[in-house]
C-alpha positions as a printed Julia matrix, in Angstrom:
214×3 Matrix{Float64}:
  84.26  138.65  128.85
  87.11  137.56  130.71
  87.78  134.38  132.75
  90.44  133.17  135.38
  89.85  129.76  137.01
  89.2   130.07  140.73
  91.93  128.06  142.93
  90.28  125.4   145.3
  93.22  125.8   147.53
  94.59  129.42  147.21
  96.53  128.88  150.7
  98.85  126.17  149.42
 102.13  128.44  148.41
 102.94  125.95  145.59
  99.54  126.28  144.41
  99.73  130.21  144.74
 102.66  130.51  142.42
 100.95  128.95  139.69
  97.66  130.6   139.46
  99.01  133.29  137.07
  99.91  130.02  134.89
  96.53  129.2   134.51
  94.87  129.31  131.11
  93.17  132.77  130.63
  91.21  134.28  127.59
  89.86  137.6   127.08
  86.78  137.86  124.24
  88.07  134.77  122.34
  86.9   134.63  118.9
  85.0   131.51  119.26
  82.41  133.22  121.73
  82.9   130.95  124.54
  85.34  130.09  127.25
  85.91  126.43  128.58
  87.04  126.66  132.38
  88.05  123.22  133.15
  90.99  123.97  135.35
  93.51  121.55  133.3
  97.27  121.77  133.22
  98.19  124.69  130.73
 101.03  123.96  128.37
 104.24  124.97  130.35
 102.93  125.57  133.62
 104.42  124.87  136.59
 103.06  121.16  137.65
 101.17  120.71  140.81
 100.46  117.13  141.76
  96.75  116.85  142.66
  95.66  120.27  141.59
  95.09  120.24  138.0
  92.31  118.2   136.29
  92.88  115.89  133.34
  93.06  117.65  129.85
  90.25  115.38  128.79
  87.48  117.11  130.41
  88.11  120.19  128.81
  88.62  118.8   125.81
  85.48  116.87  125.58
  83.76  120.19  126.52
  85.4   122.29  123.93
  84.69  119.52  121.41
  80.53  119.63  122.17
  80.8   123.5   122.31
  82.35  123.88  118.86
  79.94  121.54  117.29
  77.85  124.18  114.85
  74.89  121.65  114.63
  74.29  121.45  118.33
  71.63  124.01  119.5
  72.03  124.84  123.19
  68.44  124.59  124.66
  67.66  123.41  127.63
  68.0   119.77  126.57
  71.16  119.77  125.09
  72.71  122.01  128.11
  71.46  119.37  130.43
  73.18  116.83  128.23
  76.36  118.92  128.28
  76.25  118.72  131.9
  75.55  115.24  132.51
  77.85  113.85  129.43
  80.39  111.42  130.73
  82.5   111.07  127.5
  86.26  110.97  127.48
  89.11  110.04  125.47
  91.23  109.23  128.72
  90.66  105.37  128.09
  91.51  105.36  124.24
  94.3   107.83  124.84
  95.92  105.64  127.82
  95.32  102.11  126.01
  96.81  103.46  122.42
 100.44  102.63  123.11
  99.33   99.14  124.02
  96.87   98.44  120.97
 100.07   97.63  118.86
 101.34   95.08  121.15
  97.96   93.61  121.5
  97.42   93.58  117.91
 100.57   91.5   117.51
 100.01   89.24  120.3
  96.68   88.03  119.45
  96.65   86.71  115.87
  94.87   84.21  114.15
  96.68   81.36  111.78
  95.0    78.82  109.91
  97.09   75.78  110.5
  97.65   72.9   107.85
  98.67   69.6   109.34
 101.9    69.98  107.33
 102.76   73.18  108.22
 103.28   72.17  111.87
 106.89   71.63  111.08
 108.89   74.55  109.77
 109.61   75.71  107.01
 106.48   73.9   105.61
 104.32   76.65  107.88
 105.55   79.17  104.97
 103.81   76.68  102.2
 100.81   75.34  104.3
  99.75   77.82  106.96
  97.48   81.02  105.96
  98.42   83.41  108.36
  99.32   84.89  110.94
  96.74   87.77  110.92
  96.18   90.26  113.5
  92.84   89.01  115.06
  90.46   91.27  116.6
  87.79   90.22  118.88
  87.64   88.03  122.09
  85.85   85.3   123.88
  83.54   87.99  125.47
  81.86   89.5   122.37
  80.1    88.38  119.34
  83.11   88.35  117.1
  84.57   85.4   119.35
  87.59   85.12  117.92
  88.98   83.49  121.21
  92.19   82.51  122.6
  93.38   80.68  125.87
  93.63   82.54  129.06
  97.09   82.99  130.07
 100.39   85.33  129.28
 100.89   86.28  125.62
 100.95   85.9   122.86
  97.27   84.79  122.54
  96.75   82.91  119.25
  93.06   82.18  118.26
  92.05   78.48  119.01
  88.45   78.92  117.7
  85.96   81.53  116.36
  83.08   81.67  113.83
  83.25   78.7   111.07
  81.74   80.89  108.8
  79.35   84.29  108.88
  76.38   84.94  106.61
  73.96   87.71  106.15
  70.25   86.59  104.26
  67.57   88.78  103.98
  64.79   86.53  103.17
  62.85   88.78  101.06
  65.94   88.76   98.58
  67.73   85.51   99.23
  69.77   86.0    96.07
  71.59   89.03   97.44
  72.77   86.96  100.65
  76.43   87.5   101.64
  79.25   85.25  103.22
  82.45   84.72  104.19
  84.65   81.81  105.04
  87.65   81.72  107.55
  90.07   80.73  104.75
  88.76   80.11  100.99
  86.49   77.61   99.47
  89.2    75.27   98.22
  91.09   73.12  100.68
  93.86   72.48   98.0
  96.91   74.18   99.1
  98.22   76.53   96.1
  94.95   76.48   94.68
  93.9    80.37   94.29
  90.88   79.92   96.57
  92.94   78.25   99.04
  93.13   81.35  101.23
  91.74   84.32   99.31
  88.86   84.81  101.99
  91.03   84.84  104.78
  92.04   88.53  105.08
  88.37   89.62  104.21
  86.95   87.35  107.18
  89.55   89.22  109.43
  88.77   92.82  108.47
  84.94   91.98  108.39
  84.42   92.29  104.58
  82.01   89.71  103.04
  81.38   88.29   99.37
  78.27   88.14   97.42
  76.83   84.51   97.51
  76.42   82.89   94.02
  72.8    81.59   93.86
  71.46   79.45   91.07
  73.09   78.34   88.24
  76.52   79.66   87.61
  78.35   79.39   84.25
  81.18   76.99   84.37
  84.52   78.85   84.17
  86.93   75.28   83.93
  86.15   71.73   83.11
  87.66   68.8    85.01
  87.66   65.63   83.03
  88.59   62.24   84.81
  89.57   59.61   81.88
  89.7    56.11   83.3
  91.96   53.75   81.34
């Protein structure tokens, strides 16, 4: 079994010189040959001739999956497949910049003035979401940075067949008192999409606050 991609424009002298460098395989151990006419490593670059490598990688990814039975249905799905890692690969270098530019800070009135922000504000956190998605941690339209200006005030998941197992999360914490251990202890979980189990019914007291009028 031998395969060499055909040249769509063999008359071009530059293309002719690169044909010998095209990917070639003979009786490969994996039992199949992917011929997607993509740029082989170390070959002479020919602008406009080679396909992007993403097509060949996607074909190879599907063909080497041992769980796929290559019947008519799956073969048709392979021919009509539109998946590609081109978008994620192209955007990957930008994700770090976006992560640092789209942030959520829970501002305290006293935290407006530095260095009090270090004491009273909670955050900043790299924030997912945007205005157009359900997790609408939204920012104003304009140049970076994009600090979040509004978003979900709380999240709850309640199965009415088992309300005692409800899940909930707040953007910051249960306490509005700075320096309290529950002042900002839910903020990171809120960003990461984690939930806390709601405590329903009678909860045993863990501490007692007494007001002693004089």
